[in-house]
C-alpha positions in Angstrom: -24.6 -17.5 44.3 -26.6 -18.7 41.3 -28.4 -15.3 41.2 -25.1 -13.5 41.2 -23.7 -15.7 38.5 -26.7 -15.1 36.3 -26.4 -11.4 36.8 -22.7 -11.6 35.7 -23.6 -13.6 32.6 -26.4 -11.2 31.7 -24.0 -8.2 32.2 -21.4 -9.9 30.0 -24.0 -10.6 27.3 -24.9 -6.9 27.4 -21.3 -5.8 27.0 -20.8 -8.3 24.1 -24.0 -7.2 22.3 -23.0 -3.5 22.7 -19.5 -4.3 21.3 -21.1 -6.1 18.3 -23.3 -3.2 17.5 -20.8 -0.2 17.7 -21.4 0.6 14.0 -25.2 0.6 14.4 -24.9 2.7 17.5 -22.8 5.3 15.7 -25.2 5.5 12.8 -28.5 5.3 14.6 -27.6 7.8 17.2 -26.9 10.5 14.7 -29.0 12.7 12.3 -27.2 10.8 9.5 -29.6 7.9 10.1 -32.6 10.2 9.8 -31.3 11.8 6.6 -30.8 8.4 4.9 -33.5 6.5 6.7 -35.1 5.5 3.4 -31.9 3.7 2.5 -31.6 1.9 5.8 -35.3 0.8 5.7 -34.7 -0.8 2.2 -31.3 -2.5 2.4 -32.2 -5.2 -0.1 -33.3 -2.6 -2.7 -30.0 -0.6 -2.3 -27.9 -3.8 -1.8 -26.3 -2.0 1.2 -23.2 -3.3 2.8 -21.1 -1.4 5.3 -18.0 -2.7 7.0 -16.2 -0.5 9.6 -12.8 -1.6 10.9 -11.6 -0.1 14.1 -7.8 0.1 14.6 -6.3 0.0 18.0 -2.5 0.3 18.4 -0.4 -1.2 21.2 2.7 0.3 22.8 4.8 -0.8 19.8 2.4 0.8 17.4 1.3 -2.6 16.1 -2.3 -2.4 14.9 -5.1 -4.6 16.1 -8.2 -4.8 14.0 -11.9 -5.2 14.9 -14.6 -5.3 12.2 -18.2 -4.3 12.5 -20.9 -5.0 9.9 -24.1 -3.0 9.6 -25.6 -5.8 7.5 -24.3 -9.4 7.1 -22.1 -10.0 4.1 -24.0 -11.2 1.2 -23.3 -14.0 -1.4 -25.6 -12.3 -3.9 -23.9 -11.1 -7.0 -22.9 -7.5 -7.4 -20.7 -6.1 -10.2 -17.3 -5.3 -8.7 -16.2 -3.1 -11.6 -12.9 -1.4 -10.7 -12.5 -3.1 -7.3 -10.5 -5.7 -9.2 -7.7 -3.2 -9.7 -6.4 -3.4 -6.2 -5.7 -7.2 -6.2 -4.4 -6.8 -9.8 -1.9 -4.2 -8.7 -0.6 -6.2 -5.8 -0.4 -9.4 -7.8 1.5 -7.7 -10.6 4.1 -6.5 -8.2 4.2 -10.0 -6.6 4.7 -11.6 -10.0 7.5 -9.3 -10.9 9.3 -10.0 -7.6 8.9 -13.7 -7.9 10.3 -13.9 -11.4 13.5 -12.7 -9.8 15.2 -11.8 -13.1 18.2 -9.4 -13.1 17.2 -5.9 -14.3 13.5 -6.8 -14.3 11.4 -4.7 -12.0 8.1 -2.8 -12.1 9.6 0.1 -14.0 11.1 -2.0 -16.8 10.1 -1.0 -20.3 7.8 -3.5 -22.0 6.3 -4.3 -25.3 2.9 -6.1 -25.6 2.3 -8.1 -28.7 -1.0 -9.6 -30.0 -2.0 -13.0 -31.4 -5.7 -13.4 -30.7 -8.6 -11.6 -32.4 -9.4 -9.4 -29.4 -5.8 -8.4 -28.5 -4.0 -5.2 -29.3 -0.3 -4.3 -29.4 1.3 -1.6 -27.3 4.9 -0.3 -27.5 4.5 3.3 -26.3 2.8 5.1 -23.4 2.7 8.8 -23.6 1.5 9.1 -20.0 4.8 7.7 -18.6 8.0 9.7 -18.0 10.0 7.4 -20.3 7.4 7.3 -23.0 7.2 3.5 -22.8 4.8 1.2 -21.0 5.7 -0.4 -17.7 3.9 -2.4 -15.0 4.5 0.5 -12.6 2.8 3.1 -14.8 -0.2 0.8 -15.5 -0.6 0.5 -11.7 -0.4 4.3 -11.3 -3.0 4.8 -13.9 -5.3 2.3 -12.2 -4.9 3.7 -8.7 -5.0 7.4 -9.7 -8.0 7.5 -12.1 -9.2 3.8 -12.4 -7.9 3.5 -15.9 -9.6 0.5 -17.6 -7.1 0.2 -20.5 -4.2 0.0 -18.0 -6.2 -2.6 -16.0 -6.6 -4.7 -19.2 -2.8 -4.7 -19.6 -2.2 -6.0 -16.1 -4.9 -8.6 -16.6 -3.0 -9.8 -19.7 0.3 -9.8 -17.9 -1.1 -11.8 -15.0 -3.6 -14.0 -16.9 -6.9 -15.1 -15.3 -5.5 -18.5 -14.5 -2.7 -17.0 -12.4 -5.1 -14.4 -10.7 -7.6 -17.0 -9.7 -5.1 -19.6 -8.5 -3.2 -17.1 -6.4 -6.2 -15.5 -4.8 -7.7 -18.9 -4.0 -4.4 -19.8 -2.4 -4.7 -16.8 -0.2 -8.1 -18.0 1.0 -10.4 -16.0 -1.3 -12.1 -19.2 -2.7 -15.2 -17.4 -4.2 -13.3 -14.8 -6.3 -13.6 -15.4 -10.0 -11.7 -13.2 -12.5 -12.4 -13.8 -16.1 -12.8 -10.6 -18.1 -11.2 -7.5 -19.4 -13.0 -4.1 -19.5 -14.7 -3.4 -22.8 -12.8 -3.7 -26.0 -15.4 -6.0 -27.6 -14.0 -9.1 -26.0 -16.5 -11.9 -25.4 -16.3 -14.7 -22.8 -14.1 -16.8 -25.1 -11.8 -14.0 -26.1 -11.1 -13.2 -22.4 -9.5 -16.6 -22.0 -6.6 -15.5 -24.1 -3.8 -13.2 -23.0 -1.1 -11.4 -25.0 2.7 -12.1 -25.2 4.9 -9.7 -23.2 8.5 -8.7 -23.8 10.5 -6.8 -21.2 13.3 -4.7 -22.5 16.4 -2.9 -21.2 17.1 0.8 -22.0 19.1 -0.3 -25.1 16.3 -2.6 -26.2 17.9 -5.8 -25.1 15.4 -8.5 -24.2 15.3 -9.2 -20.5 12.3 -11.5 -20.3 9.7 -12.9 -22.7 6.3 -14.1 -21.5 4.4 -16.3 -23.9 0.8 -15.9 -24.7 -1.5 -17.8 -22.4 -4.9 -19.5 -22.6 -7.0 -20.3 -19.5 -9.1 -23.5 -19.9 -10.4 -23.6 -16.4 -14.1 -23.3 -15.5 -15.1 -19.7 -15.9 -18.5 -19.2 -14.2 -18.7 -17.6 -10.8 -20.7 -19.1 -8.0 -22.4 -16.1 -6.6 -26.2 -16.2 -6.0 -28.7 -14.4 -8.2 -26.4 -13.4 -11.1 -29.3 -12.2 -13.2 -29.5 -8.5 -12.3 -32.4 -6.0 -12.6 -35.6 -6.1 -14.6 -33.8 -5.7 -17.9 -30.6 -4.7 -19.8 -30.5 -1.8 -22.2 -28.8 -2.8 -25.5 -29.0 -1.2 -28.9 -31.7 1.2 -27.6 -33.9 -1.7 -26.6 -34.6 -3.1 -23.1 -33.7 -6.8 -23.3 -34.2 -9.5 -20.6 -32.0 -9.3 -17.6 -28.3 -10.1 -18.3 -26.8 -13.1 -16.5 -23.5 -12.0 -14.9 -22.3 -15.5 -14.0 -19.5 -15.2 -16.6 -18.3 -11.8 -15.3 -15.8 -10.9 -12.6 -16.9 -11.5 -9.1 -15.4 -10.6 -5.7 -17.5 -10.9 -2.5 -17.5 -7.5 -0.9 -16.1 -8.8 2.4 -13.2 -10.3 0.5 -12.4 -7.0 -1.2 -12.5 -5.4 2.3 -10.0 -8.0 3.5 -7.7 -7.5 0.5 -7.5 -3.8 1.4 -6.8 -4.6 5.1 -4.2 -7.1 4.2 -2.4 -4.5 2.0 -2.6 -1.7 4.6 -2.0 -4.0 7.6 -0.1 -7.1 6.4 1.2 -7.8 9.9 -2.3 -8.5 11.0 -2.6 -11.4 8.6 -1.1 -14.9 8.3 1.8 -15.2 5.8 -0.4 -17.3 3.6 -3.0 -14.5 3.5 -0.5 -11.7 2.5 0.7 -10.6 -0.9 4.3 -11.6 -1.2 5.7 -8.1 -2.0 8.6 -6.0 -0.7 8.4 -3.1 1.6 9.1 -0.8 -1.3 6.2 -2.3 -3.2 3.9 -1.6 -0.3 5.1 2.0 -0.1 4.5 2.3 -3.8 0.9 1.1 -3.5 0.2 3.4 -0.5 1.5 6.4 -2.3 -0.6 6.0 -5.4 -3.7 4.7 -3.5 -3.7 8.0 -1.6 -2.5 10.4 -4.2 -5.0 12.8 -5.9 -4.9 13.0 -9.8 -3.7 16.6 -9.8 -0.7 15.6 -7.6 0.7 13.3 -10.2 3.4 14.5 -12.7 3.6 11.2 -14.6 0.9 10.4 -15.5 -0.4 13.9 -15.7 -4.2 14.6 -15.4 -6.3 17.6 -16.3 -7.8 18.9 -13.0 -11.0 19.9 -14.8 -11.7 16.4 -15.9 -10.3 14.6 -12.9 -11.6 16.3 -9.8 -10.0 15.6 -6.4 -12.9 13.3 -5.5 -12.8 11.4 -8.9 -12.2 8.1 -7.1 -12.5 9.2 -3.5 -16.1 8.5 -2.5 -16.0 7.9 1.3 -15.5 11.2 3.2 -14.7 13.2 0.0 -17.6 12.1 -2.3 -19.3 15.5 -2.6 -16.1 17.6 -2.6 -14.6 18.5 -6.0 -11.7 20.4 -4.6 -10.0 19.1 -1.4 -8.4 22.0 0.5 -7.3 20.1 3.6 -5.0 17.3 2.3 -3.9 16.2 5.7 -6.9 13.8 5.6 -6.0 11.0 3.1 -8.0 8.1 1.7 -6.0 5.0 0.7 -8.7 3.3 -1.3 -10.1 1.5 -4.3 -13.6 2.2 -5.9 -16.0 0.5 -8.2 -18.7 2.1 -10.3 -20.9 0.5 -13.0 -24.5 -0.5 -13.8 -25.7 1.4 -10.7 -23.3 -0.3 -8.3 -21.1 2.2 -6.4 -18.5 0.9 -3.9 -15.5 2.2 -2.0 -13.1 0.4 0.3 -11.0 3.0 2.1 -8.4 3.4 4.8 -8.8 7.0 6.1 -6.1 8.8 8.0 -5.3 12.2 9.5 -1.6 12.1 10.6 -1.9 15.3 12.5 -4.6 14.1 14.8 -3.5 10.4 14.9 -6.9 9.4 13.4 -7.4 6.3 11.3 -10.1 3.9 10.4 -11.2 1.6 7.5 -14.6 1.9 6.0 -16.1 -0.1 3.1 -19.5 0.7 1.5 -21.4 -0.9 -1.3 -24.7 0.5 -2.7 -26.9 -0.1 -5.7 -28.4 3.1 -7.1 -30.8 2.1 -9.9 -34.3 3.2 -9.2 -35.6 1.9 -12.6 -33.6 -1.3 -12.0 -32.7 -1.5 -15.7 -29.0 -1.8 -16.3 -26.8 0.0 -18.8 -29.0 3.1 -18.9 -26.6 5.5 -17.2 -29.6 6.7 -15.2 -28.2 6.1 -11.7 -28.5 8.0 -8.4 -24.8 8.3 -7.7 -24.8 12.0 -7.2 -28.2 12.4 -5.5 -27.9 9.6 -3.0 -24.8 7.4 -3.0 -21.9 9.9 -3.0 -23.6 12.2 -0.3 -24.2 9.0 1.7 -20.6 7.9 1.5 -19.2 11.3 2.2 -21.5 11.9 5.2 -20.8 8.4 6.7 -17.1 9.0 6.3 -17.3 12.2 8.2 -19.5 10.6 10.9 -17.0 7.8 11.5 -14.1 10.3 11.4 -15.7 12.4 14.1 -16.3 9.3 16.2 -12.7 8.2 15.8 -11.4 11.6 16.8 -13.3 11.4 20.1 -12.7 7.7 20.7 -10.3 7.2 23.6 -7.3 5.1 22.7 -4.7 3.9 25.1 -1.9 4.5 22.6 -2.1 7.2 19.8 -1.4 5.9 16.4 2.0 6.8 14.9 1.1 7.3 11.2 4.4 8.6 9.9 4.8 5.6 7.6 1.8 6.9 5.7 3.3 10.3 5.2 4.3 10.9 1.6 5.6 13.6 -0.6 3.2 14.0 -3.5 5.0 15.7 -6.4 
């Protein structure tokens, strides 16, 4: 009896271990592993993190998620770059909804004033259909081509105090947002945000938002915030820069933010963004749209290739012919860090999975040089891994095929 019990426990342990290593099994059993073995043998050098989320639907098409990590999530600092644009987008929609003011919505025309040294005014937006700025058009620009100027405007609308407080309420305690992109703003400047005025079509004031100042502690608490061997500035290699006053999002948190937007029903109410069904659909559409498919804003195909911000699965493909496969994603790219958090679907074959990949491509390990191995290593790695998981998912037996019609959009 004891022997039989021990055998049962041993078998159960084997099953558990196998289940825990599905991602490693997929990778290590394929030529993909051999092709990129030098990356897998040096995960610290390449700061490699891979998170694969398997989605299983029940008879009611309700998704059930199971995450697999190739390497444990790390508390070491990495520069998130444009990854911040996904939570910014959701929070901006949430804030508009919670203001609950008549005639105020994401498409309402707005005017941005300036009071502080680093701030700029904005009254027109030639990329929008109306010719005026709006929260919706800024979000489109962020999700379509990772527009930094649009991101700064949403940062100013939200304020770092609001962003951090709200994300901490949702359980993301380690996130710290405290900076715009570029513009010559220093740490102090980024504590100030502009006044906003929302206007009706006849220029009647609907809502005024006063300028804000955030006096809370601004340093992030990530480990090892000094990056690389040096930082190139004014054509001189200076000592490593300390990024403790820069934006920080743990990569596992960013992955969860993506999952909570794609699958809100899988998260507690306290962990969800409080936005409407229409807002979710708006995010899905522009997360998955290619730049050339957008009328407003309009983008030049030569400058903004199909894979401009689609790294996983599409990273090496300038022109995507088969648009039945879609990536609902957000990317980051700066200082040698390349990241993509993506939900990949093929409606026709009922295929879906989530994959998040972070890499550091800086052989010289000197930041701000522009000499990074994005095209020679990282993008092929992400594209190949995306295809590998896609093939696995197409073959994987599922009790109930996914009905993905909710993710079918008309892209003008």
